[in-house]
C-alpha positions in Angstrom: -0.7 -4.7 26.9 -1.5 -1.1 27.9 -3.6 1.5 26.2 -0.7 4.0 26.0 -0.1 7.3 27.8 -1.5 10.8 27.8 0.3 12.2 24.7 -1.0 12.5 21.2 -4.2 10.5 20.5 -3.9 7.8 17.7 -6.2 5.6 15.8 -5.2 2.6 13.6 -7.4 2.2 10.5 -7.3 -1.3 9.2 -7.2 -4.4 11.4 -5.3 -6.7 9.1 -2.2 -8.7 9.7 0.3 -5.8 9.4 -1.5 -3.7 12.0 -1.9 -6.6 14.3 1.8 -7.6 14.1 3.4 -4.2 14.0 1.4 -1.0 14.4 -1.1 -1.8 17.3 1.4 -3.6 19.5 4.1 -0.9 19.1 1.7 2.0 19.8 0.0 0.2 22.6 3.2 -0.3 24.6 4.3 3.3 24.4 3.9 5.6 27.3 3.9 8.8 25.3 0.8 8.2 23.2 -2.8 7.3 23.8 -4.1 4.6 21.4 -7.7 5.6 21.2 -9.3 3.3 18.7 -8.9 0.6 16.0 -11.2 0.9 13.0 -12.1 -1.5 10.2 -15.0 -2.0 7.8 -15.2 -5.5 9.2 -16.4 -4.3 12.7 -16.2 -7.8 14.2 -12.6 -8.1 13.2 -11.8 -4.7 14.8 -13.6 -5.8 18.0 -11.5 -9.0 18.3 -8.3 -7.1 17.7 -9.2 -4.3 20.1 -10.1 -6.7 22.8 -6.9 -8.7 22.4 -4.6 -5.7 22.3 -6.3 -3.6 25.0 -7.5 -0.8 22.7 -10.4 0.9 24.4 -12.6 1.7 21.4 -13.7 0.4 18.0 -14.6 3.0 15.4 -16.0 3.2 11.9 -13.1 4.1 9.6 -14.7 7.3 8.3 -15.4 8.3 11.9 -11.8 7.7 12.9 -10.5 9.9 10.1 -12.7 12.8 11.1 -12.9 12.7 14.9 -11.6 15.9 16.5 -10.2 14.1 19.5 -7.8 12.0 17.3 -4.5 13.6 16.4 -3.0 11.0 14.1 -4.1 8.0 12.1 -2.2 4.9 10.9 -3.7 3.8 7.6 -3.3 0.0 7.1 -6.1 -0.6 4.7 -6.1 -2.2 1.2 -4.1 -0.1 -1.3 -7.0 1.4 -3.2 -8.2 3.2 -0.1 -4.8 4.8 0.8 -5.2 7.9 -1.3 -8.8 8.7 -0.3 -8.3 8.0 3.4 -5.0 9.9 3.6 -6.4 13.0 1.9 -9.5 12.8 4.1 -7.5 12.6 7.3 -5.1 15.4 6.3 -8.0 17.7 5.4 -9.4 16.9 8.8 -6.2 18.1 10.4 -4.7 14.7 11.2 -1.1 13.6 11.0 -1.0 10.6 8.7 1.0 7.4 8.5 0.2 5.4 5.3 1.3 1.9 4.6 3.0 1.4 1.2 2.1 2.3 -1.4 1.2 5.9 -0.8 -1.4 5.6 -3.6 -2.1 3.3 -6.5 -0.9 5.9 -9.1 1.6 8.7 -9.4 -1.3 11.2 -9.8 -2.8 9.8 -6.5 0.5 10.3 -4.7 0.7 13.9 -6.0 -2.8 14.5 -4.6 -1.9 13.1 -1.2 1.3 15.2 -1.1 -0.6 18.3 -2.1 -3.1 17.7 0.8 -0.1 17.3 3.2 1.4 20.5 2.1 -1.9 22.4 2.5 -2.5 20.9 5.9 0.9 21.3 7.4 0.6 17.9 9.0 3.1 15.1 9.0 2.8 12.5 6.2 4.9 9.3 6.6 4.9 6.2 4.4 5.5 2.7 5.7 9.0 2.0 4.4 10.8 0.5 7.4 13.9 -0.5 5.5 15.1 3.1 5.7 15.2 2.6 9.5 17.3 -0.5 9.5 20.7 0.4 11.0 22.6 -1.5 8.4 20.8 0.3 5.6 21.5 3.7 7.1 25.2 2.7 7.6 25.5 1.6 3.9 23.9 4.8 2.7 26.3 6.8 4.8 29.3 5.0 3.3 28.0 5.8 -0.2 27.1 9.4 0.4 30.5 10.0 2.0 32.2 8.7 -1.2 33.8 5.7 0.7 32.9 3.4 -2.2 33.9 5.8 -5.0 31.3 6.5 -7.7 28.4 4.0 -7.6 27.9 2.4 -11.0 25.5 -0.5 -10.3 22.8 -1.3 -7.8 21.0 -4.6 -7.5 18.1 -5.4 -5.2 15.6 -8.2 -4.7 12.6 -9.2 -2.6 11.6 -12.8 -3.2 8.9 -14.4 -1.1 7.8 -18.0 -1.0 4.4 -18.7 -2.5 1.3 -18.9 -0.3 -1.6 -20.9 -1.7 -4.6 -18.7 -2.6 -7.9 -20.5 -3.1 -10.1 -17.4 -3.1 -8.8 -14.1 -4.6 -8.8 -11.2 -2.2 -8.1 -7.5 -2.9 -4.4 -8.2 -3.5 -5.3 -10.4 -6.5 -7.3 -7.6 -8.2 -5.3 -5.1 -10.3 -7.7 -2.3 -9.7 -7.7 -2.7 -5.9 -4.0 -3.5 -5.3 -2.6 -1.3 -8.1 -0.6 -4.3 -9.3 1.0 -7.5 -8.2 4.5 -8.3 -7.1 5.8 -5.1 -8.7 3.7 -3.0 -6.3 3.5 -5.4 -3.3 7.2 -6.0 -3.1 8.7 -3.7 -5.7 7.7 -0.5 -3.9 10.1 -1.5 -1.1 12.8 -3.1 -3.1 13.0 -0.2 -5.6 12.8 2.4 -2.9 15.7 0.8 -0.9 18.0 0.7 -4.0 17.2 4.3 -5.1 17.3 5.6 -1.5 20.8 4.1 -1.0 22.1 6.2 -3.9 20.0 9.3 -3.1 17.3 8.9 -5.7 19.3 9.7 -8.9 17.5 11.1 -12.0 15.7 8.2 -13.7 16.1 7.9 -17.4 14.9 4.6 -18.8 13.3 1.4 -17.6 12.8 -2.1 -19.2 10.5 -4.5 -17.4 9.4 -8.2 -17.9 6.5 -9.6 -15.9 5.6 -13.2 -15.0 1.8 -13.5 -15.0 0.2 -15.1 -12.0 -3.0 -17.2 -11.5 -5.2 -14.2 -11.1 -5.2 -10.6 -12.5 -1.8 -9.5 -11.2 1.7 -10.6 -11.9 3.6 -12.9 -9.5 7.1 -11.7 -10.5 8.9 -8.8 -12.2 12.4 -8.0 -13.4 13.4 -4.4 -14.0 16.5 -2.8 -15.5 16.6 0.9 -14.8 19.1 3.5 -16.1 19.5 6.4 -13.7 22.2 9.1 -14.1 24.9 6.7 -15.2 23.8 3.9 -12.8 22.5 0.5 -13.8 19.8 -0.5 -11.3 18.4 -4.1 -11.5 15.4 -5.2 -9.4 13.9 -8.7 -9.0 10.7 -9.3 -7.1 8.5 -12.4 -6.8 5.7 -13.7 -4.7 6.4 -17.3 -5.8 10.0 -18.0 -4.8 11.0 -21.7 -4.5 13.5 -21.9 -1.7 13.9 -22.6 2.0 13.3 -19.0 3.0 12.4 -15.6 1.6 15.3 -13.6 0.0 15.7 -9.8 0.5 18.9 -8.0 -0.3 20.6 -5.0 -1.9 24.1 -4.6 -3.3 25.9 -1.4 -4.5 29.0 -1.5 -6.6 31.3 1.5 -6.7 34.6 2.4 -8.4 36.4 2.1 -5.1 34.4 -0.5 -3.1 31.1 -2.3 -2.7 28.5 -2.8 0.0 25.6 -5.3 0.5 22.9 -6.2 3.0 21.7 -8.1 4.9 24.0 -8.8 6.6 25.9 -5.6 6.1 29.2 -6.1 4.4 31.4 -3.2 3.1 34.6 -3.5 1.2 36.9 -0.7 0.1 40.0 -0.7 -2.1 43.1 0.2 -0.2 46.5 -0.3 -1.5 45.1 -2.1 -4.6 43.4 -4.7 -2.5 39.8 -5.0 -1.1 39.7 -4.5 2.7 36.6 -5.2 4.8 35.5 -2.0 6.6 32.1 -3.3 7.9 31.1 -1.5 11.1 29.6 -3.4 14.0 25.8 -3.1 14.1 23.5 -2.9 17.1 21.4 -6.0 17.8 17.6 -5.5 18.2 16.5 -5.6 21.8 15.0 -8.7 23.3 15.6 -10.8 20.3 13.2 -8.7 18.2 13.6 -9.4 14.5 15.1 -6.7 12.2 11.8 -6.1 10.4 9.8 -5.3 13.5 12.7 -3.4 15.0 12.9 -1.2 11.9 9.2 -0.5 12.1 9.6 0.4 15.8 12.2 3.1 14.7 10.0 4.3 11.9 6.9 4.6 14.1 9.0 6.3 16.8 10.0 9.0 14.2 6.3 9.4 13.3 5.2 9.8 16.9 7.9 12.4 17.6 6.9 14.3 14.4 3.3 14.3 15.7 4.5 15.6 19.1 6.6 18.3 17.4 10.0 17.0 18.6 11.1 15.8 15.1 10.5 16.7 11.5 9.3 14.3 8.8 10.1 15.5 5.3 7.3 15.0 2.9 7.9 11.7 0.9 8.1 13.5 -2.4 10.1 10.7 -4.0 7.1 8.4 -3.7 5.5 10.1 -6.7 8.7 9.5 -8.6 8.7 5.9 -7.6 5.1 5.4 -8.7 5.8 7.0 -12.1 8.6 4.5 -12.5 6.3 1.6 -11.7 3.7 2.9 -14.2 6.5 3.2 -16.8 7.6 -0.4 -16.0 4.1 -1.7 -16.6 4.0 0.1 -19.9 7.4 -1.4 -20.8 6.2 -4.9 -20.0 2.9 -4.5 -21.9 4.6 -3.1 -25.0 7.8 -5.2 -24.7 10.0 -2.1 -25.1 12.2 0.3 -23.2 10.3 3.3 -21.8 11.9 6.7 -21.3 11.2 8.5 -18.0 
């Protein structure tokens, strides 16, 4: 694996599983960036990852966020560090990619967004589902009115349980911001709302399933949004052969769902399939990694000045929704937004 090219200089902050599987390999193979360093508070872990992936330097996280010879940082740390590190990097003039969630509160998200506006640097959140070709295709069908007026959206991300013998940061509410509703819900909710262009949110009702530690292991939400009924199910303890991830949009003239992408439209009083053919990821790469590759490519081009990354303003809206959902579950009532 190479160190990258002579373009913008990047550092990856956080040497956990997501950066080892996605961020570091994708950046290291590119010829238009120079992957300078990997940083982690566990220096030994960072050294092992850097050695295995051919990254030339190991840095302290605070150093990486402030170094003048680094143009952009990928923040892949525990959730409670996202806000602090993103703001620090932006104030130091860095372009910033933050894994989801942007912060652990809506106020935190607003502060990160304000720092990005003041710095004029790119700020991107790790939401790869927006870069899946089938998701983009379904969104286009909806925005073009091919399915009529959407009236219901359903989404789910259900993952099989992994035994936890010792609680880590994900099992602590203060450090993670929440359980399944944050860990999986940020993506599932964002996908459903993004497909229908983030309508005005009005009400939410939420029921949580407690887990073995401080955070919930499952959540079910019913959201009312500008005439739409949005239903979300997430769970980190799904009993099945494999994980389940899907979204479905119902419209007055058709419907669409994914994965796999299926689109039907009413023609002549009958449903007709109009699903377009989708490109296959290169080299047998799975859709998840391929979507990340597309997302990181957009971030790299934004850093280089050849693309524009709009500020993720809707992430503050999403976190306000999640806060309202927790209030709903705690008080067993519907909460207005």
